[in-house]
N, C-alpha and C positions, 0 to 999 in steps of 0.2 A: 838552426843547427840541424844537421842531418845525422840520423843513426846509420852508421856505415856497416852495421852487421848484415844487411841484406843487399849490399851493393856489390856488383861484380868486381873482382880483383883479378889482375893478371891479364894475359892475352887470351882472347877467345873470339870466335867469329860473330859478326853482326850482319844483319841485312841492312843495307843502306836504302832507306825509303824516302828519297828526295826527288822532286821533279825539277824539270828545267824552268818552272815558274819562278824559281828563286834566283834567277840570273838578273843582273842589272847591267847597265851599260859598260861597267868596268870588268865584267866577267862574273864568275861565280861568287856568291856570298859564301865564304868558306866556313859554313856550318852545315852539318848533315843531320837529318832525322834518321835514327837508327833503331833497330829492334834487335836486342841481344838473342843469341842462340845458346843453348846448353844441351848437353847430352844426358844430363840428370833428369830423372822422371818425376821429380818432386812436384811440378806443376802440371803434369801431363793431362790431368782430368779437367782442368779449368777451361771454360769456354773462350778464354783469351789466350790460349796456347794452341799453336798449330804444329803438328808433327811433320818433319821433313826427312824423308829417307835419303841416305847418302847415295849419290850418283856421281858419275864422272863429270856431268855438266855442272853440278853445284859445288864440287870439290870437297864436300864434307867427308870426313873419315869414318863417321858413325852416324846412326840415326840421331837427329837433333830436334829440338823443340824451339820454335820461335815464341818468345815471351812477349806477346803483343802488349800486355799490361805494363811492361817495363820500357815502352817506347820513350825515347828521349832525344834531345838535340845535343850534339857534341861539336866541339871545335874541329875544323877540318884538319888541323895539324896532328890530330890523333891518328890520321891515316897517312902520315908522311914519314919517310925514313929520316934519320938524323941529317942526311945530306940535303933534305928538302924535297926530294923526289917523292911522288905518290907511291904508296905501297901497291904491290901487284894484287889485282882482284883474284879471289879464290875461284869464283864461279858465279853461277846465276840460277835463281829459282825459276822453275818452269811456270807456264801460264796457270796451271791448276793451283800451284802453290801461291802465286800472286793473288788469284781470285779468293782462295781460302783465307789468306791473311787480310785481304781487303774486307771481307765479310766480318771477320773478328774485330777489325779496327772500327767498323761501323757499329758493331755491338758495344765495344768498349766505350766509344764516344757518344753512344746513344743517338746515332744519326738515322733518321728515316731515309730509306732509299728513295721514296717519293713523297716529299712533303705535300700536305693537302693545301687547297686554296684558302682555307680558313686560318692558316698559320699566322698571317699578318693580323687578322682580326683578334685572334686569341693572345697574341704576344706583344702587339704594339701598344706603347704607352702614349698618352696625350702629348708628352714632350717629343717623342719620336715622330709622331704624325705632324706636329707643328714644324719640326725641322725639315721633313721631307716636303711638306706643302710649300715651304718657302723656296725650294729649288725648282718647283714646277713653273712652266711658262704660264703667264696669265691666261692664255687661251684654254688651258686645261684645268685650271682651278675650279671654275664654276661646274663643269661636268663631273669632277671628282666629288665636290660637295653634294651635288644632286644624287650621285650614286650612293654615297655614304648615308644620306638621309633616307633614300629608298630602302636600302638594306637594313637599316635600324628599325624600320616600322613594320 
């Protein structure tokens, strides 16, 4: 059950944060990852909030805040008119805005921008190694075992 007291209600702008990677052979998978926008300053100081000034390019009527911590996936029909046509896009965030939002998404999701080479050693379980090892060609299995043994000593 979800407490709806902090869920957005009514019509308000969102940033659609979806890439073409989610297309399949039949076309788009009709879900979108969205970031809600608000003009309220309630969350303005959070590191997961990004301020966006209103411009002709983005179509916002007032300064807004992208609430990155409220990112979610919605059914594509939320962006369709009752006739089934797609709603008109308001505008577009500039490159600086996209970069700022990307940085806050990485922070929110705790993603390193450059994972180190030891990630696999620190995070791999014996079960995972066993699965991966099974997919290797026989010609590579011996050299991998030798490398793992050398690194462990």
